[in-house]
N, C-alpha and C positions, 0 to 999 in steps of 0.2 A: 589514564584521564577519571573520572571519579564518576561513574552515573547513578541513577535513582530510576525505577521502572514502578509508574504509579498504575493501580490495577492490576498488581499484580499477582494474585489469584486469580482474574477473570480468562477467559479461554487466549486473547489475545495479550494480555499482562504471563500468561505461562510461556506463550510462544516466546516472545520477547526474552523473557529469563532464558530459554531452552537457546535460545541462538545467540546469546550474550557470556554462555559460558565459555571460558579460558579465551575471551576476544581480548586481541595481542594489543587492541590499543582504549578500550574502554573495559573499566574495570565496576563492574557493580558493586556498590556499595549501599544502596538501601533498597528496599524493594516497601512499597505502602498500598494497602490496603484499608479495609474499613475501621472500624471502630470496635468493632466482634471479633477482629481477628490481630489486635492490636496487642503485641505482646509477646505472639504465637511462635513459636521456630515455624521456616516455610515448610518446611518437611514435615510437619504435623499438618499443615493446610491442604499444600498440594507432595500427594504421594510420589510420585513420578521426579518431582524435582530434583534436578542434576544435585550432584553430590555437593558441588562448589558452595551449595545454598541452602541445604537442606539444613544446614544448623542457625541463619542467619534470624533474626528478629523481625517480626515484622513491624512497623511502624505508622502511626492512624495520619491522614491528611493534613487530618490540624496542626499535629505536632513537627509534621515533616514540613508546613507551609511558614510556623513559626523558624526554621532556621535549618533550609536547604542548602545544608553545606558538601553542595557533591558541583561538577564542570557542565553535567549536561545533564538532562531530563528526558524518557523517553514514557512516551503519554499513553494508558490504554483505559483511561477513565471512560464513561459513557460521557457524550455530547452534553447530556442536562447540567453539568458540573463541570466540563470542560474551560468554559470561555473564562470566568474571570481566574480558576486557578492557570491557567496559561500565560494567560498576559500579567499575572502576578509574577511568577516564575522569570518571566522574559525580563523583568524590570531587570534581572540579576543575569540569568544562562541560558543558553540556546536550550526550545523545547522542541523536540522530535516528535510529533504525532499521530496517533488513528484516529482521536476525534473527526468532529464535521465541523466544527464551534467556529473556527476559522477559516475553513476553504474558500469560501466566497469574500473575504478581504482582499482590496483591493494591491494593497502592497504584500499579503502574504502567498507565497509560492505550496499551487500543488503539487508536489514534486515529485516526478521517474525519476532513476537521474541518467539511465541509457536514453529517455526519450524529449527532454526537456534542462539539462543542468543546469543554459543559462537563467533560466528564471533563479536563479538560488542570489542574484543579483539584486531581487527584491528586500533582500535582509538589510540592505544596507540605508533603503529607501524607511524598512520600519525603523530601526536605531537613529535613523537621523528625525524623522517624521514624531516617533514616541518618545524618544526621550531613553532609549531600553539601552544597556547594555547587552542582553541577551537577544533573543529573535524570535519567533515561531515559524515553524515549517511542517506542513502538512505532508501525509499520503493522502491519496484519492480513496474515493470507496473500491470493496476488493474489485469489483466485476468491471470499475472503471479499469483501474492497472493491467488487470488482465489483456482488458481490449487495447489500450492503449500503446501498451507494450510492441503487440502485434500490428499494429495501424505507422508503427513511427518508420520502417524502410521502407512506407509506403508513399510518404510523404512525396518525395522525388519523382511521383507521377501524378501526382496534382488529385488531393482529395476534393470527390464533388459532393459526394452523399453517403454517410455510412446507415444503414439496419445491421440491429441485433436483436438478437434473443437471446437470453441469458437461460443458465438450466444450472442455477445455484442451488450447492451443498446447503445440508442443514447446519452447519458448526458456523456456519455467516450467520444462525438466528442468535448465537449464544447459546452458554446451556442451558437456560429456560425458555429459549424463543418460540419452539414449536413442542407441541405433544407426540409421543411414538402416532399415537390413534390420529391425528391429527394428519402426517406425512406418509403412515405406512399402506401401502398400494395406492400410493397419490401424485399427481403433481399440483401444486398449488400455481394458479398461474396470478398472482398479487402477491410483490411485497411492497409495503409502502414506503413511498418514495424513492425508492430505485432509480426507476427510469429517468427522476429526475436530476438525479446525482450524476448517472451516466452521460444522460442525453448535455449538461451543463458542465462537470468538470473535463468532461473530454477534451468538450470545445477550451478551454483554457489552459490546459495542459497541452495542448498540440498549437497554441498562438505562439505570434510573433513576440517577443519583447523588445520595446523601444524605451523611452521612458517611464511609461507603464506599459500592461499587455494589451496587444493590439488582438481583436477578437478573430478568430479563423472563420475563415471565409464559406466552410460547409454549414451542412445541415448532420446531424447526429438524432435518429428517432430508435427506441429501443422498448422492450415490450421483456418482463422480467419473470417466472419462474423461480418457484422451490420445488426441486427433487430428492429423493430418495437416497442422496450418497452421501457419505459422512463429511468427505474434505472434497476437495477441489471444483471449482467453478469452471464449465463448460459451455461453451458461448457460437452460434449458429452465427457469420459474419457475410453483411450481401453491401457490396464496397461501390461504387461509381466511379472513375478515373478519368483524367482525360487524357491519359496513355498509357500504353503497358502492355504486355504480352503475358501469356502465362507463363515462359521458361523467363521471362524478366522479373515478373513478380516473385514468381518460385527464388532466385536466385538473390534477390535481396533478403527474403525473408532468411538463406541459410548463408548469409557474408555479413549478418546485424551482429558486429560487436564492438559499438562506439566505444566503451571506455576499458578494454581487457590493459592498454599502455597504463592508466594510472594506479594500478595492481592494488585494488582498495581487498579489505580482506573476507570480506564477504563475496565480492563478484564473481559469479556466474554467468554463464553465456545465456544472452536472455531468452534469446529463441532458436527452438529443433525442430528439424520440421520431420512429421510423422503421418504415414498417408494415412493412416483412422486415431486420434487423439484420441482417448480415453481417460478418465481421473485417474480409475485405481492404479492404472499401469504407466499414468505418465507425470500424475502431482507430485512426488519426488523428484522430479528429473531434476538437478543443478540445486540440490540442497532445497527444493522446493522454491528456487530462484528463477526456474526456466521455466515458460510457456513455452506448448505445444501445438505448432501448428500442423494443419493437413487440409485436404479433400480442398484443397484447392481447384475451381475450374471456373470456367467462364457461366455467367447469366444471363440472362435477358438483359439488364440495365449494367451489367460491368460484371464484374466476379462476387465467389464465395467461396469461403473459406470457415472452417471450425478452428474455433482455440480453446485450450483448454490450461488452465495453471490452478496452485495452490494456494486457496482464498486467504488461511493466515499467516502463509510466508509472503509469498509473491504481493500479496493483496493487501499484506497485514505489515504487523512485526517486521516482517521481512523488509520489506520497500522500506519502513524507517530507518532501520539497522544502516542501510545501504548510504537514504538521505545524511545519518551522519558521517559514513565515511566521507562520503563526496565532500562533504563542506568541512572534513578537515583536512582531506587532501589538497582543497583549493582557497587553504586560510582562514575559511570564516570563523573557527576554533580551535 
């Protein structure tokens, strides 16, 4: 299938391109970036570009929208421009997006394949209600993606309440998001809008799907911080459950592997248990798609644990590629 990557020169866009190199199902034919980048070879703009794409000429968004001659689109554009762009493209082709513009639409899934694959059925409502040939599938905020993968195997114990404190890598802020002077020797206990996303996206992802999505019945409270780590978000999670023991929870983590039989090209074991998860040691596990859980202990109101994962892969581009693979395997594209 012919694919395009929008925002191909940004941090998430570069990750998309790297992950799609040599992909057996999706062949990148078009790389889209700003007007000032249009007409240049991708290798000129991104020196570390895979050989497969170094000579590919970058096109502008306006030119691409006039004739989007591809079978699917991966979007790494900012949310500020993504809304209308995604809707225009979805009239004709599937859009798998990292942007938040449509995450909260009732008929658009926030998809984490190992957690809520049944939410893909919402694309049928999109096509029916909006008259589209394509559709929009979003992936969540990076911290939410890592958190919900760790929460998924615990649903069988009845989740009542989740509290999480994140320690987020600087790459989550993009190339120009933080100055070296701001983050060096520092922890910044505020990431604008991040806590709302974690609290609300997690509950949408972990909801039941009937004709529409039925709200999850537990609460999520978050505090988000930025720390001087290059890649890899780490989260301290405190969870109250209806039942369960330390041994049962650890077994749930270690046995969680729900999509193995689908044989998706990018699929990796979603969770590995390691007593002391650390981003520098564990963020590349499973090519960046595996989250590492550890420090599982009892706490005053239930249990606590630590989870770490790669924010650009599991939390962004890699999640979107998995979403597209799942959609293809299940016959939506």
